[in-house]
N, C-alpha and C positions, 0 to 999 in steps of 0.2 A: 323745361326741366332738363338738366344735364344728365346724359347717359352715364352710368357707372363705368369707371375705368375697367378695361378688359386685360387680363393677363395674356401676353403673347403666347401663342401655342408653340411648342417645341417641334423638332424634326419628326419624331415618332408620331406625334398626334396629327401633324399635317399630312404625313404620308398615309396614315390610316384614313384620314378624311377624304383623300383622293379616291380610294378604292371603290366606293359605291357610285360615284358620279362621273368619273373619267373613263372613257373607253380604254381598254387595256392594249393599245397598239404600241406601247413602249414599256420597257422594263428598266427604269432609271436606276442608277446607283442611289443608295439610301442617304443622300445629302440634299438638304433643302436650302438653296441659295437665296439670300435676301438682298445682297448688295455686292457691288463689284467695282473695281478700279484697275485699269491697266491689265496686268497679267494675273491679278489676284481676285478671288471671290471670297465672300464671307457668308457663313450659314446663319440660320436664325438664332443659334446659340452663341454666335460670335467667333466661331472657329474659322481660321483662314486657310485657304487652299490655293496652290499654284495651279492655274488653269492651263493644262498641256493639251487641250483639245480645241479650244477657241471656236466653239460652235461649229465644228466640222469646216473650219476656215471662214465662217461668216464673220468672225471677230479677228480678222487679220491685223487690225489696228488697235487691238485691245478693247477692253470694256470702257465705254464712255470716253472715247478719245475726245479731248477738249475741242478740237476744230470741228469734229462731226456733231458733237452735242450743241455747240454754238450755232452751227448752220441749221440744225433742226429747230432750236428755240427761236431763231430769227424768223424762220419760215412759218412756224406755228402761229406767230403773231400776225401773219399777213394773209396766208391762203393755204389750204390743205388739199382741196379737191375741186375739180371742175367737171371731171370726166372728159373724154376726148371729143365730146360734142362741141367743145369750145377750145380755143387756144389758151395756153397759160404762159406767163412770162418767164418760166424757168426751164421748160422742156427743150427748146431749141439750143440753148447754151449747153445744157447737159449732153445732148446728142452730139454737138460739135466737138466738145472736149473728149467724149468717149471714143468717137470715131478717130480723132487725132491720136489718142493714146494707143489705140489698137491697130492703127494703120489701115483702117477700113473706110468705106464710103458712106455707109448708111446704117441706121440704128432702128431696131424695132423694140420699144420698151415694153417689158412685161413685169410681173411681180415675183414669182417664185422660180426656182430652178427647173422644176418639172414643167412649168408653163413655157419656159424658154426652150426646153427640149421638144415639147409638143409643137411649139411654133416653128422650130427648125425643121421638124418633120413635114409640116404643112408647106413651108416654103420650098423645101427640096422637091416635094411631089409636084407642086404647082410649076416649078421651074422645069421639071422633067416633061410635063405635058405641054407647056407653052413654048419652051425654048428647045429642048432636046427632041421633042416629037414622039415621046413614048405614047403608045395607044392608051386611051382612057381607062383608068382603073387598073392598069397593069404595072405601075411603078413599084420598084423594089428598093429597099435600103439594106445595105450590108452592115451588120453590127458585130461586136466581139463578144465571145463567151465571157462570163464572169463580170459583165458590165454592171454598172449602177448609174442609171440616168434619171431615176425618180420612182414614184409610186403610183402613177396613174394607170388605168387599165391598159391603155395602149403600150405604155413603157414596160410594165411587168410582163406583158405578152411576149416580149423578146428578151426577157431575163432568163438566165439559166439557174437562178436561185429558186428552188422549189418552195421555200418558205414564202417568198414574195409572190409566187404564181398560184400556188394551190388554193382552189376555192374561188378564184376570181374570173374564170373564163366564162364564155368563149372570148378569144382574143382576136384582135384585128390581124388580118393577113398582110403580107407584103414585106416581111423581114427575113433576112437570111443571116444565120449565126455562124461565124467562123471562129477558130481559136485566136486568142489575142497573141500578138507578136509573131504572126505567121503570114508572111506576105504571099507565099505560094497558095495557101488556102484562100486568101482574099482575092487573089487574081482569078482563081477558078470560080469564085462566087459572083464576080462582076460580069454582067452581060449587057445587051442592048436595052434592057428594061431598068437598069440600075440608075436611080436618081442620085444616090449619095452613099458614101461610106461615113458612118457615124461612130466615132470612137472617143474614148478618153485618152489624152496623151499619157496620162498616168492613171492607172485604175486604183482609186482611193479605197472604196468599200471592200474591194477584193484583198486589200492588205498592202496598199501603196506599191503596186506592181509597176516597175519601170521597164519599158521595152528595150530591146537591144539597140545600140547605136545604129542609126540608119533606117530603123523601122518607120519612123514618122516621115522621113524624107522619101522612103519607098512608097508609102501610102500616097504622098503628094504626087510623086511621079506616075504611079499607077492610075490615080483618078484623073489626072490631066491627060494621060495617054488614052484612056478608055472613055473619056468624055462624060464623066460624072463629077459630082461635087464632093469635096472633102469638108465634112462638118466636124469640128473639134469641140468636144464638151469640156470647157475649161471652168466649169462651175466651182469645182473644188481646187483645181490645180492653178487657176489663174489669179491675176491681180497681186503678184508679188510673192506668192507662197513658195515657189521653187527657186527664187533668185533672179527670175526674169518677170516681166509683166505677164507674159503668157508662157506656159511650159513648152509649147511648140518652138519657142525661140531657141531652145537648147540645140535644135538642129536647123536653125535658120529657115524654118518652114512657115509658109503663109497659107493657111487654109482659105477656102472660099467663104466659109461661114464659121463664126465662133460663137459659142453659147456661154454666157456669163451670168453669175448670180451670187449668192452668199455674200462675199465681202463687198459687193457693189452697194449693199445697203448699210455698210458700216456697223452691223449689229444693232441697228436702230429700227429700220423698216425693211420689209421685203422689197428688194429691187432686183430685177433680172433684165437681160437684154439679149437679143440676137443681133450680132453685128456682122457685116459682110460687104461683098461687092454690090455696087448699084444695080448691075444687070441681073443679080440674083434676087435681092430683097425687093427690087423694083417690080417683080411679078405680082405683088399684092396690090389690090385695088380696093377702094372704099366698100365696106360691107362684107369683105371676104375674111376678115380676121379682126379681133378687137379685144378690149379688156376695159372694164369700168375704171379700175384703179391703175392700170398700166400707164406710166408717164405722168402720174399725178405730181403736183407742184412740190409736195413734201419729199417724195421719193427723188425727184429731180434735184432738189436742193442738196439733199444728203449725198446722192450719187455724184453730183458735181464736186462736193468737198472731198469725196473719196478719190476721184480722179486727180484732183489737185494735190493730194498727198502723194500720189504715185508719179506725178509728172516730173518730180525732181530726181527720181531714181534712187532716193535714199533708202526706201524700204526694200527695194529689190536688192541693193547692195548689202543691206543688213541681213537679209535672209540668206544670201550667199555666204557671207562671212560667218554667221552663226551656224550655218549648215555644216561648216567644217568642224566646229566644236561638237555638234550633234553626232556627226559621223565618227569622229575620233573617240568620243565617249562610248558610243555603241560598240565600236570595234574593241575597245578595252574590256567590255562586258561579254564579248563572245567567248564562250567556254565557261562563263560564270553564271549560267542560267539562260543566257541568250544563245540560241543555236543558229540564228541568222537574222539579217535585217536588210532593208532596202531604204535608202534615204536620198532625197534631193531637196536642197534648200532646207527650210525648217519644216520638213514633212518626212515621217518615217513609219514604216511598218516593221514591228519587232516581233520575231518569232521566239517564243519562250519555250524552254524544255517542257514538253507536256507532263513530265513526271512532277513538275513543280506546280501544276495547276492549269486550269483553263484561262483564257484571256479575261473572262469575267472575274474569276477568283483573284487574279493578279491585279486587276483594276480595283477591286474592293480593298485589297491590302494596301495599295498605293493611296487610296482615298483615306484610309485610317492614318496614314503617315503624312497627309496634307498635300497630296499631289493627285490631280484629276486627269485621267486618261479614259479612253474608250476601247473596249475590245472589238474585234471583228471575228472572223471565222476561227474556230478551234482555239489554239493557244497564242493567237496573234493579237497584239495591241497596237493602237495607232497613236503617234505623237504628232501634234500639230499646234505648237504654242503660238500665241500672238507674235507678230513680227516685232513687237515692242519689248519682248522678253530680253533680259540682260544675260550676258555670258555667265555671270555668277548664278543667276536663277536657273539657267539651263543646266549648268554643272551640278547644282544642288539637286535638281530633279533626277538627273542620271545617278547621282550618289544614292538617292532614295530608292531608285529602281534596283541598284546593286544590293542595298540593304535588304529589300523585300525578297530578292531572288536568292540571297545567300544565307539569310538568317534561318 
Protein backbone atom coordinates (compact mmCIF):
# COMPACT_ATOMS: atom_id res chain seq x y z
CA UNK A 1 0.00 0.00 0.00
CA UNK A 2 1.35 3.37 -1.02
CA UNK A 3 1.58 5.97 1.72
CA UNK A 4 -0.42 9.12 1.06
CA UNK A 5 1.52 12.12 -0.21
CA UNK A 6 2.49 14.48 2.59
CA UNK A 7 2.42 18.25 2.23
CA UNK A 8 5.90 19.64 3.00
CA UNK A 9 5.98 21.62 6.20
CA UNK A 10 6.81 25.32 6.08
CA UNK A 11 9.45 27.20 8.05
CA UNK A 12 7.22 28.19 10.95
CA UNK A 13 5.92 24.64 11.44
CA UNK A 14 9.40 23.13 11.25
CA UNK A 15 10.79 25.65 13.73
CA UNK A 16 7.96 24.89 16.16
CA UNK A 17 8.61 21.16 15.73
CA UNK A 18 12.21 21.62 16.93
CA UNK A 19 11.26 23.21 20.24
CA UNK A 20 10.25 20.12 22.26
CA UNK A 21 12.93 17.77 20.92
CA UNK A 22 16.13 19.76 20.39
CA UNK A 23 18.26 20.99 23.28
CA UNK A 24 18.22 24.78 23.26
CA UNK A 25 21.97 25.32 22.96
CA UNK A 26 21.46 27.48 19.84
CA UNK A 27 19.23 30.41 18.96
CA UNK A 28 19.09 30.22 15.16
CA UNK A 29 17.71 32.89 12.88
CA UNK A 30 14.17 31.95 11.80
CA UNK A 31 15.11 30.54 8.40
CA UNK A 32 14.93 26.83 7.50
CA UNK A 33 17.47 25.97 4.82
CA UNK A 34 16.55 23.08 2.53
CA UNK A 35 19.12 23.24 -0.28
CA UNK A 36 22.18 25.20 -1.32
CA UNK A 37 24.64 25.77 -4.13
CA UNK A 38 27.75 27.95 -4.19
CA UNK A 39 27.18 31.10 -2.15
CA UNK A 40 23.37 30.74 -2.11
CA UNK A 41 20.92 28.82 0.05
CA UNK A 42 17.19 28.23 -0.38
CA UNK A 43 14.62 27.76 2.36
CA UNK A 44 11.72 25.32 2.43
CA UNK A 45 9.42 27.90 0.85
CA UNK A 46 11.81 28.49 -2.06
CA UNK A 47 13.20 31.86 -0.93
CA UNK A 48 16.89 32.38 -1.77
CA UNK A 49 19.50 33.97 0.48
CA UNK A 50 23.11 34.97 -0.06
CA UNK A 51 25.15 33.13 2.58
CA UNK A 52 27.55 35.65 4.11
CA UNK A 53 28.53 33.40 7.01
CA UNK A 54 29.67 30.21 5.24
CA UNK A 55 29.29 28.00 8.29
CA UNK A 56 31.78 30.06 10.34
CA UNK A 57 34.33 29.41 7.54
CA UNK A 58 33.52 25.69 7.26
CA UNK A 59 32.14 26.45 3.78
CA UNK A 60 35.12 28.39 2.42
CA UNK A 61 34.60 26.71 -0.96
CA UNK A 62 30.86 27.30 -1.02
CA UNK A 63 28.01 24.86 -0.69
CA UNK A 64 28.45 21.59 -2.57
CA UNK A 65 31.62 22.50 -4.44
CA UNK A 66 31.66 20.07 -7.40
CA UNK A 67 35.20 18.79 -6.79
CA UNK A 68 34.44 18.08 -3.13
CA UNK A 69 31.08 16.45 -3.81
CA UNK A 70 32.65 14.27 -6.49
CA UNK A 71 35.44 13.19 -4.11
CA UNK A 72 32.88 12.31 -1.43
CA UNK A 73 30.67 10.35 -3.84
CA UNK A 74 33.64 8.43 -5.21
CA UNK A 75 34.82 7.48 -1.72
CA UNK A 76 31.32 6.56 -0.51
CA UNK A 77 31.26 3.87 -3.18
CA UNK A 78 34.52 2.36 -1.87
CA UNK A 79 35.14 2.69 1.88
CA UNK A 80 33.99 5.01 4.67
CA UNK A 81 35.47 3.79 7.95
CA UNK A 82 38.02 1.32 9.26
CA UNK A 83 39.01 3.00 12.56
CA UNK A 84 42.73 3.49 13.14
CA UNK A 85 42.97 -0.15 14.19
CA UNK A 86 43.85 -0.70 10.52
CA UNK A 87 45.48 1.31 7.77
CA UNK A 88 43.39 2.74 4.96
CA UNK A 89 44.46 3.71 1.46
CA UNK A 90 43.53 7.41 1.73
CA UNK A 91 45.07 8.67 4.96
CA UNK A 92 48.78 8.75 4.09
CA UNK A 93 48.16 10.74 0.90
CA UNK A 94 45.99 13.24 2.77
CA UNK A 95 48.59 13.70 5.49
CA UNK A 96 51.40 14.17 2.98
CA UNK A 97 49.49 16.80 1.04
CA UNK A 98 48.34 18.67 4.16
CA UNK A 99 51.85 18.73 5.61
CA UNK A 100 53.21 20.07 2.31
CA UNK A 101 50.50 22.75 2.09
CA UNK A 102 51.18 23.99 5.62
CA UNK A 103 54.96 23.57 5.55
CA UNK A 104 54.94 21.13 8.46
CA UNK A 105 56.34 17.66 9.11
CA UNK A 106 53.60 15.65 10.76
CA UNK A 107 49.80 15.45 10.91
CA UNK A 108 47.48 14.26 13.70
CA UNK A 109 44.01 13.78 12.14
CA UNK A 110 40.93 14.43 14.25
CA UNK A 111 37.28 15.37 13.57
CA UNK A 112 36.11 18.66 15.08
CA UNK A 113 37.83 21.92 15.83
CA UNK A 114 37.43 21.46 19.57
CA UNK A 115 39.09 18.03 19.27
CA UNK A 116 42.01 19.65 17.46
CA UNK A 117 42.40 22.16 20.30
CA UNK A 118 42.16 19.46 22.98
CA UNK A 119 44.70 17.41 21.05
CA UNK A 120 47.01 20.41 20.74
CA UNK A 121 46.84 20.94 24.50
CA UNK A 122 47.73 17.29 25.14
CA UNK A 123 50.63 17.40 22.70
CA UNK A 124 51.98 20.62 24.23
CA UNK A 125 51.86 19.19 27.75
CA UNK A 126 53.46 15.90 26.69
CA UNK A 127 56.23 17.84 24.93
CA UNK A 128 56.76 19.95 28.04
CA UNK A 129 57.28 16.85 30.19
CA UNK A 130 59.23 14.70 27.75
CA UNK A 131 61.36 17.33 26.02
CA UNK A 132 61.45 20.54 28.06
CA UNK A 133 61.64 18.76 31.39
CA UNK A 134 58.77 20.46 33.21
CA UNK A 135 58.00 18.59 36.47
CA UNK A 136 55.02 16.22 36.25
CA UNK A 137 51.59 17.85 36.30
CA UNK A 138 52.97 21.39 36.49
CA UNK A 139 52.81 22.40 32.81
CA UNK A 140 51.03 25.69 32.05
CA UNK A 141 49.62 27.11 28.84
CA UNK A 142 49.24 30.85 28.22
CA UNK A 143 46.06 31.91 26.39
CA UNK A 144 44.45 35.22 25.44
CA UNK A 145 41.37 36.86 26.91
CA UNK A 146 38.28 36.90 24.68
CA UNK A 147 39.47 33.70 23.03
CA UNK A 148 37.22 31.15 21.38
CA UNK A 149 38.74 27.70 20.98
CA UNK A 150 35.66 25.51 21.39
CA UNK A 151 33.03 24.35 23.87
CA UNK A 152 34.53 21.42 25.77
CA UNK A 153 34.89 21.73 29.54
CA UNK A 154 38.67 22.11 29.34
CA UNK A 155 38.39 24.88 26.78
CA UNK A 156 35.58 26.88 28.40
CA UNK A 157 37.60 26.71 31.60
CA UNK A 158 40.04 29.23 30.10
CA UNK A 159 37.40 31.31 28.33
CA UNK A 160 36.59 34.80 29.59
CA UNK A 161 33.02 34.57 28.27
CA UNK A 162 30.84 34.00 31.32
CA UNK A 163 28.01 32.64 29.18
CA UNK A 164 30.33 29.87 28.03
CA UNK A 165 31.70 29.19 31.53
CA UNK A 166 28.88 29.64 34.00
CA UNK A 167 27.46 26.38 35.32
CA UNK A 168 30.10 24.08 33.83
CA UNK A 169 32.87 24.00 36.47
CA UNK A 170 35.02 22.84 38.10
CA UNK A 171 37.61 23.53 35.43
CA UNK A 172 40.99 22.05 34.65
CA UNK A 173 43.95 24.03 36.03
CA UNK A 174 47.09 24.91 34.12
CA UNK A 175 46.05 27.93 32.05
CA UNK A 176 47.09 31.57 32.37
CA UNK A 177 44.97 34.23 30.68
CA UNK A 178 46.53 37.46 29.43
CA UNK A 179 45.07 40.32 27.34
CA UNK A 180 45.10 39.72 23.60
CA UNK A 181 47.55 41.82 21.58
CA UNK A 182 49.69 42.53 24.66
CA UNK A 183 53.21 41.15 24.35
CA UNK A 184 54.37 42.56 27.68
CA UNK A 185 51.59 40.74 29.55
CA UNK A 186 52.40 37.54 27.70
CA UNK A 187 56.10 37.85 28.53
CA UNK A 188 55.24 38.24 32.21
CA UNK A 189 53.04 35.11 32.14
CA UNK A 190 55.61 32.80 30.55
CA UNK A 191 57.93 30.96 32.93
CA UNK A 192 59.85 27.70 33.20
CA UNK A 193 56.58 25.71 33.48
CA UNK A 194 55.11 27.11 30.25
CA UNK A 195 54.48 24.42 27.67
CA UNK A 196 52.92 26.68 25.04
CA UNK A 197 51.26 29.91 24.09
CA UNK A 198 47.90 29.12 22.44
CA UNK A 199 46.27 31.96 20.51
CA UNK A 200 44.09 32.70 17.51
CA UNK A 201 46.02 34.80 14.96
CA UNK A 202 42.71 36.64 14.51
CA UNK A 203 40.01 36.35 17.17
CA UNK A 204 36.86 35.42 15.25
CA UNK A 205 34.12 35.00 17.85
CA UNK A 206 35.32 38.15 19.63
CA UNK A 207 34.43 40.18 16.54
CA UNK A 208 37.26 39.48 14.06
CA UNK A 209 39.88 41.20 16.21
CA UNK A 210 43.11 41.67 14.28
CA UNK A 211 46.25 42.23 16.36
CA UNK A 212 48.74 45.00 15.76
CA UNK A 213 51.42 44.44 13.13
CA UNK A 214 54.31 42.66 14.78
CA UNK A 215 52.26 40.94 17.47
CA UNK A 216 52.39 37.47 15.93
CA UNK A 217 56.09 37.87 15.13
CA UNK A 218 56.58 38.96 18.72
CA UNK A 219 54.81 35.86 20.02
CA UNK A 220 57.04 33.73 17.80
CA UNK A 221 60.20 35.44 19.07
CA UNK A 222 59.08 35.24 22.70
CA UNK A 223 58.21 31.55 22.60
CA UNK A 224 61.44 30.66 20.83
CA UNK A 225 63.51 32.70 23.29
CA UNK A 226 61.75 31.34 26.39
CA UNK A 227 61.73 27.73 25.21
CA UNK A 228 58.01 27.02 24.78
CA UNK A 229 55.74 26.22 21.86
CA UNK A 230 53.70 28.62 19.74
CA UNK A 231 50.36 26.93 18.98
CA UNK A 232 48.24 28.83 16.45
CA UNK A 233 44.51 28.10 16.31
CA UNK A 234 43.74 28.58 12.60
CA UNK A 235 40.45 26.70 12.70
CA UNK A 236 38.49 29.76 11.51
CA UNK A 237 41.27 31.93 10.10
CA UNK A 238 43.06 29.27 8.08
CA UNK A 239 42.73 27.60 4.68
CA UNK A 240 42.40 30.69 2.51
CA UNK A 241 40.02 32.85 4.52
CA UNK A 242 42.37 35.82 5.03
CA UNK A 243 44.12 35.80 1.66
CA UNK A 244 46.85 33.35 2.68
CA UNK A 245 46.69 29.64 3.40
CA UNK A 246 47.26 30.52 7.07
CA UNK A 247 46.66 33.87 8.76
CA UNK A 248 50.11 33.75 10.42
CA UNK A 249 51.61 34.13 6.93
CA UNK A 250 50.65 37.82 7.00
CA UNK A 251 53.68 38.21 9.30
CA UNK A 252 55.74 35.39 7.78
CA UNK A 253 55.45 33.50 11.07
CA UNK A 254 55.89 29.74 11.37
CA UNK A 255 54.33 28.34 14.58
CA UNK A 256 55.46 25.07 16.12
CA UNK A 257 51.92 23.67 15.94
CA UNK A 258 48.89 24.74 13.89
CA UNK A 259 45.31 23.68 14.61
CA UNK A 260 43.02 23.25 11.59
CA UNK A 261 39.35 22.36 11.13
CA UNK A 262 36.13 23.76 9.65
CA UNK A 263 37.02 24.28 5.95
CA UNK A 264 39.24 21.19 5.99
CA UNK A 265 36.05 19.12 5.69
CA UNK A 266 34.72 21.17 2.79
CA UNK A 267 31.34 21.58 4.48
CA UNK A 268 30.70 17.85 3.92
CA UNK A 269 32.18 15.95 6.87
CA UNK A 270 33.90 17.06 10.10
CA UNK A 271 37.67 17.05 9.55
CA UNK A 272 40.30 18.62 11.76
CA UNK A 273 44.01 18.21 12.25
CA UNK A 274 46.95 19.18 14.40
CA UNK A 275 49.98 19.82 12.19
CA UNK A 276 53.49 20.68 13.31
CA UNK A 277 57.11 19.78 13.73
CA UNK A 278 58.13 16.15 13.95
CA UNK A 279 59.94 16.62 17.26
CA UNK A 280 56.71 18.00 18.78
CA UNK A 281 54.00 15.69 17.42
CA UNK A 282 56.47 12.83 17.68
CA UNK A 283 56.03 12.79 21.47
CA UNK A 284 52.78 10.82 21.04
CA UNK A 285 52.99 7.04 21.20
CA UNK A 286 50.38 4.32 20.54
CA UNK A 287 47.64 4.28 23.15
CA UNK A 288 48.24 7.86 24.38
CA UNK A 289 45.70 9.55 22.11
CA UNK A 290 43.17 8.49 19.52
CA UNK A 291 39.84 8.88 17.76
CA UNK A 292 37.52 6.28 16.25
CA UNK A 293 36.65 8.51 13.30
CA UNK A 294 39.81 10.62 13.08
CA UNK A 295 41.51 10.01 9.74
CA UNK A 296 38.67 7.91 8.34
CA UNK A 297 38.81 7.26 4.57
CA UNK A 298 35.85 9.52 3.72
CA UNK A 299 37.32 12.41 5.71
CA UNK A 300 40.73 11.84 4.15
CA UNK A 301 39.27 11.80 0.63
CA UNK A 302 37.38 15.06 1.17
CA UNK A 303 40.34 16.63 2.99
CA UNK A 304 42.64 15.70 0.13
CA UNK A 305 40.29 17.39 -2.34
CA UNK A 306 40.24 20.51 -0.13
CA UNK A 307 44.04 20.63 -0.07
CA UNK A 308 44.13 20.22 -3.85
CA UNK A 309 41.84 23.24 -4.25
CA UNK A 310 44.24 25.29 -2.13
CA UNK A 311 47.46 24.04 -3.74
CA UNK A 312 47.04 26.35 -6.74
CA UNK A 313 46.76 29.48 -4.58
CA UNK A 314 43.71 30.62 -6.55
CA UNK A 315 41.37 30.72 -3.57
CA UNK A 316 43.92 32.60 -1.46
CA UNK A 317 44.36 35.20 -4.23
CA UNK A 318 40.61 35.48 -4.64
CA UNK A 319 40.13 36.12 -0.91
CA UNK A 320 42.79 38.82 -1.01
CA UNK A 321 41.34 40.53 -4.09
CA UNK A 322 37.73 40.41 -2.93
CA UNK A 323 38.90 41.46 0.50
CA UNK A 324 39.69 44.84 -1.03
CA UNK A 325 36.11 45.08 -2.27
CA UNK A 326 34.85 44.18 1.21
CA UNK A 327 37.05 46.73 3.00
CA UNK A 328 36.24 49.52 0.57
CA UNK A 329 32.53 48.79 0.83
CA UNK A 330 32.60 48.83 4.61
CA UNK A 331 34.66 52.02 4.63
CA UNK A 332 31.96 53.65 2.51
CA UNK A 333 29.35 52.60 5.10
CA UNK A 334 31.28 54.09 8.02
CA UNK A 335 29.16 56.92 9.33
CA UNK A 336 26.07 55.43 7.68
CA UNK A 337 25.23 53.10 10.53
CA UNK A 338 28.64 51.44 10.69
CA UNK A 339 30.78 52.86 13.51
CA UNK A 340 33.81 50.64 12.93
CA UNK A 341 35.02 47.46 11.30
CA UNK A 342 37.97 45.11 11.09
CA UNK A 343 38.63 43.08 7.96
CA UNK A 344 41.28 40.77 6.55
CA UNK A 345 40.64 38.91 3.34
CA UNK A 346 37.01 37.81 3.13
CA UNK A 347 36.41 38.14 6.86
CA UNK A 348 35.09 41.13 8.73
CA UNK A 349 33.66 42.17 12.06
CA UNK A 350 31.30 45.11 11.62
CA UNK A 351 30.30 47.32 14.55
CA UNK A 352 26.84 48.79 14.03
CA UNK A 353 25.61 51.91 15.79
CA UNK A 354 23.86 50.47 18.88
CA UNK A 355 21.08 53.00 18.40
CA UNK A 356 20.12 51.07 15.26
CA UNK A 357 19.80 47.73 17.03
CA UNK A 358 21.69 44.78 18.37
CA UNK A 359 23.69 42.49 16.14
CA UNK A 360 20.87 39.98 16.34
CA UNK A 361 18.29 42.55 15.22
CA UNK A 362 20.46 43.67 12.31
CA UNK A 363 20.98 40.01 11.32
CA UNK A 364 17.21 39.46 11.31
CA UNK A 365 16.64 42.52 9.11
CA UNK A 366 19.30 41.35 6.67
CA UNK A 367 17.70 37.89 6.61
CA UNK A 368 14.38 39.44 5.60
CA UNK A 369 16.23 41.13 2.73
CA UNK A 370 17.83 37.89 1.57
CA UNK A 371 21.30 38.08 3.19
CA UNK A 372 22.43 35.73 5.98
CA UNK A 373 24.99 36.88 8.55
CA UNK A 374 25.59 36.15 12.23
CA UNK A 375 25.85 38.48 15.16
CA UNK A 376 28.44 38.25 17.87
CA UNK A 377 28.75 40.37 21.00
CA UNK A 378 26.66 43.53 21.33
CA UNK A 379 25.97 45.29 18.03
CA UNK A 380 28.67 43.52 16.03
CA UNK A 381 27.98 41.25 13.06
CA UNK A 382 30.39 38.95 11.26
CA UNK A 383 30.80 38.65 7.51
CA UNK A 384 32.56 35.56 6.13
CA UNK A 385 31.17 34.70 2.69
CA UNK A 386 32.36 31.65 0.76
CA UNK A 387 35.56 32.32 -1.16
CA UNK A 388 33.52 31.53 -4.29
CA UNK A 389 31.37 34.65 -3.86
CA UNK A 390 31.53 37.08 -6.79
CA UNK A 391 32.38 40.77 -6.58
CA UNK A 392 28.83 41.55 -7.70
CA UNK A 393 27.30 39.37 -4.97
CA UNK A 394 29.57 40.92 -2.37
CA UNK A 395 28.71 44.44 -3.50
CA UNK A 396 25.03 43.53 -3.47
CA UNK A 397 25.26 42.27 0.11
CA UNK A 398 26.97 45.50 1.20
CA UNK A 399 24.21 47.46 -0.55
CA UNK A 400 21.64 45.46 1.39
CA UNK A 401 23.50 46.24 4.62
CA UNK A 402 23.39 49.94 3.76
CA UNK A 403 19.65 49.70 3.05
CA UNK A 404 19.02 47.97 6.38
CA UNK A 405 21.05 50.49 8.36
CA UNK A 406 19.73 53.63 6.68
CA UNK A 407 16.08 52.80 6.11
